C-alpha positions as CSV (number, residue, x, y, z in Angstrom):
1,A,20.9,180.7,61.1
2,A,22.7,181.1,57.7
3,E,26.1,180.2,59.3
4,R,24.5,177.1,60.9
5,A,22.9,176.0,57.6
6,A,26.1,176.6,55.7
7,T,28.1,174.5,58.1
8,L,25.6,171.7,58.1
9,T,25.4,171.7,54.3
10,A,29.2,171.7,54.0
11,Q,29.4,168.7,56.3
12,L,26.8,166.8,54.4
13,L,28.5,167.5,51.1
14,A,31.8,166.4,52.6
15,F,30.3,163.0,53.6
16,S,28.8,162.6,50.1
17,R,32.2,163.5,48.6
18,K,30.6,166.3,46.6
19,Q,32.0,169.4,48.3
20,T,34.1,171.8,46.2
21,L,37.8,171.2,47.1
22,H,40.7,173.3,46.1
23,P,43.6,170.9,46.2
24,A,47.1,172.2,46.3
25,R,50.6,170.8,46.8
26,V,50.8,170.8,50.6
27,R,53.9,170.1,52.7
28,L,52.3,168.4,55.7
29,Q,55.2,169.3,58.0
30,D,54.5,173.0,57.6
31,L,50.7,172.5,57.9
32,L,51.1,170.6,61.2
33,D,53.4,173.2,62.6
34,D,50.7,175.9,62.0
35,W,47.9,173.5,63.2
36,R,49.7,172.9,66.5
37,Q,49.2,176.6,67.4
38,L,45.5,176.4,66.4
39,I,44.6,173.3,68.3
40,R,46.4,173.8,71.6
41,P,43.9,176.4,73.0
42,L,41.0,174.0,72.2
43,L,42.4,171.2,74.4
44,T,42.0,171.0,78.1
45,E,45.1,171.6,80.2
46,D,45.3,168.0,81.3
47,V,45.6,166.8,77.7
48,E,49.2,166.4,76.6
49,L,49.7,167.1,72.9
50,E,52.7,165.4,71.1
51,L,53.6,165.8,67.4
52,S,56.1,163.4,65.8
53,I,56.9,164.6,62.3
54,D,59.1,162.9,59.7
55,P,60.8,165.7,57.7
56,D,61.2,163.5,54.6
57,V,57.6,162.9,53.9
58,G,56.7,164.2,50.4
59,P,54.0,166.7,49.6
60,V,50.4,165.6,49.1
61,A,47.5,166.9,47.0
62,V,44.8,168.1,49.3
63,D,42.7,171.1,50.2
64,P,44.6,172.5,53.2
65,V,41.5,174.1,54.8
66,Y,39.6,170.9,54.8
67,L,42.6,168.9,56.1
68,E,43.0,171.3,59.0
69,Q,39.3,170.9,59.7
70,A,39.6,167.1,59.6
71,L,42.5,167.1,62.0
72,T,40.7,169.5,64.3
73,N,37.6,167.2,64.4
74,L,39.7,164.2,65.3
75,A,41.5,166.2,68.0
76,I,38.3,167.5,69.5
77,N,36.8,164.0,69.5
78,A,40.0,162.7,71.2
79,R,39.7,165.5,73.8
80,D,36.1,164.5,74.6
81,A,37.1,160.9,74.9
82,M,39.6,161.8,77.7
83,P,37.5,163.6,80.3
84,D,40.2,163.1,82.9
85,G,43.0,164.1,80.6
86,G,45.5,161.9,78.7
87,H,47.8,161.9,75.7
88,L,47.0,163.1,72.2
89,G,49.5,162.1,69.6
90,V,49.8,163.2,66.0
91,Q,52.4,161.3,63.9
92,L,53.4,161.9,60.4
93,G,55.3,159.3,58.5
94,A,55.8,157.9,55.0
95,T,54.9,154.5,53.5
96,T,54.9,152.9,50.1
97,L,51.9,150.9,48.9
98,G,52.0,148.2,46.3
99,A,49.2,147.2,43.9
100,D,47.9,144.5,46.4
101,D,47.8,147.0,49.2
102,C,45.9,149.5,47.1
103,A,43.4,146.9,46.0
104,R,42.8,145.9,49.6
105,L,42.3,149.5,50.7
106,G,40.4,150.7,47.6
107,L,43.1,153.1,46.5
108,A,43.7,153.9,42.9
109,T,47.5,154.4,42.6
110,P,50.4,152.4,44.1
111,G,53.3,154.4,45.2
112,P,54.4,156.7,48.1
113,Y,51.8,157.8,50.6
114,A,51.8,160.1,53.7
115,L,50.6,158.4,56.8
116,L,48.9,160.6,59.4
117,R,48.0,158.9,62.7
118,V,45.9,160.7,65.4
119,S,45.9,158.6,68.6
120,D,44.5,159.1,72.1
121,T,44.4,157.3,75.5
122,G,40.7,157.8,76.0
123,I,37.8,155.6,76.7
124,G,37.9,153.8,73.4
125,M,35.1,152.2,71.4
126,D,33.5,148.8,71.2
127,A,32.9,146.9,67.9
128,D,29.3,148.1,67.6
129,T,30.3,151.8,67.8
130,L,33.2,151.3,65.4
131,A,30.8,149.9,62.8
132,Q,28.8,153.2,62.9
133,I,31.2,156.0,63.6
134,F,31.4,157.3,60.0
135,E,27.6,157.3,59.5
136,P,26.1,160.8,59.3
137,F,24.3,161.9,62.5
138,F,25.6,159.0,64.5
139,T,27.1,160.3,67.8
140,T,27.8,158.9,71.3
141,K,27.9,162.5,72.7
142,A,25.1,164.0,74.8
143,V,22.3,166.1,73.2
144,D,23.6,169.5,72.1
145,K,27.2,168.3,72.3
146,G,27.7,167.2,68.7
147,T,25.9,166.8,65.4
148,G,27.4,163.4,64.5
149,L,28.8,164.8,61.3
150,G,32.4,165.4,62.3
151,L,33.8,161.9,61.5
152,A,31.5,161.6,58.4
153,M,33.1,164.8,57.1
154,V,36.6,163.5,57.7
155,Y,35.7,160.2,56.0
156,G,34.3,162.0,52.9
157,F,37.2,164.4,52.6
158,V,39.8,161.7,52.8
159,A,38.0,159.6,50.2
160,Q,37.5,162.6,47.9
161,S,41.2,163.3,48.2
162,A,42.0,159.8,46.8
163,G,43.1,158.6,50.3
164,H,42.0,156.1,52.9
165,L,40.8,156.4,56.5
166,D,41.1,153.6,59.0
167,V,40.4,153.4,62.7
168,S,41.3,151.0,65.5
169,S,40.0,151.1,69.1
170,T,39.7,149.1,72.2
171,P,37.4,150.0,75.2
172,G,39.5,151.6,77.9
173,A,42.6,151.7,75.7
174,G,42.1,154.6,73.4
175,S,41.7,155.0,69.6
176,V,43.9,155.5,66.6
177,F,42.8,157.1,63.3
178,S,45.1,156.6,60.4
179,L,44.9,158.8,57.2
180,L,46.6,157.7,54.1
181,L,47.1,160.5,51.5
182,P,49.0,160.0,48.2
183,C,52.2,161.9,47.7
184,V,52.6,164.0,44.5
185,S,55.6,164.7,42.3
186,Q,57.4,168.0,42.5
187,G,56.4,168.7,38.9
188,A,52.6,168.4,39.4
189,R,50.6,171.5,38.4
190,W,47.3,172.8,39.8
191,S,44.6,174.7,38.0
192,T,43.2,178.0,39.4
193,P,39.6,177.6,40.5
194,Q,37.2,179.3,38.1
195,V,34.8,181.9,39.4
196,T,31.3,181.6,38.1
197,A,29.6,184.9,37.3
198,M,26.2,185.5,38.9
199,G,23.2,185.3,36.7
200,A,20.4,187.8,36.1
201,P,18.1,188.7,39.1
202,P,15.1,186.3,39.5
203,A,11.8,187.4,37.9
204,R,9.2,188.9,40.2
205,G,5.9,187.1,40.8
206,D,2.5,187.7,42.3
207,E,1.8,184.3,43.9
208,T,0.6,183.6,47.4
209,V,3.1,181.3,49.3
210,L,2.4,179.2,52.3
211,L,5.5,179.3,54.4
212,V,6.1,176.4,56.9
213,E,9.4,176.5,58.9
214,D,10.0,175.4,62.5
215,E,13.1,177.6,63.0
216,P,11.8,181.0,64.1
217,A,14.9,183.0,62.8
218,V,14.7,181.3,59.4
219,R,10.9,181.7,59.2
220,K,11.1,185.5,60.0
221,L,13.9,186.0,57.5
222,T,12.0,184.2,54.7
223,R,8.8,186.0,55.6
224,D,10.5,189.4,55.4
225,G,12.2,188.5,52.1
226,L,9.5,187.0,50.0
227,P,7.4,190.2,49.5
228,T,10.5,191.8,47.9
229,S,9.9,189.4,45.0
230,G,6.3,190.3,44.7
231,S,4.9,187.3,46.7
232,C,2.3,187.5,49.4
233,C,3.3,185.2,52.3
234,W,1.1,183.8,55.1
């Protein structure tokens, strides 16, 4: 229950662009090489995975853990959109954006950007679906097959990383997700995350608490834990 709650909270924080990121200088070529080994077992045998990597793309400033998670979410969605198999392509290239491009895309800084494209040959999406795919809890998957937070998390992560996420799709002709991430200079420095010390233990009390919780595991855990703080729970 705690793991489920932590995952849900992290996804909501990602969508709201308030999750704690630990950005570092990341060479995307190396990250994609490692990610290829991670994602292949999660794809069905009839999904062909192809990576096209430009070796000259400069490093970017991102949290590598969240970027891998974002790529995995996109790949899993692509797999599910190809129930009869197909082609999943991941392309890394470089582009340079001017001031007009940045203004149009809502980006802060003109200059070199890394362009990551994740494409599939799946069922595609119509205009109504495209207009909602980044909304939290929106999903076209069956019940118990998805939370509707995967793409919301990707959107929030890219935006919080000073990048841009775009999607194009046609019913019956697949989808393409394009991630733009700003490149950083070789001289950029990164600060070490500060660890916050835990405070003093909470004070004990003698209140009576009415506990209402529809998840049995969470209800039992809370019921067992409250008396240790002096509360009577019913």
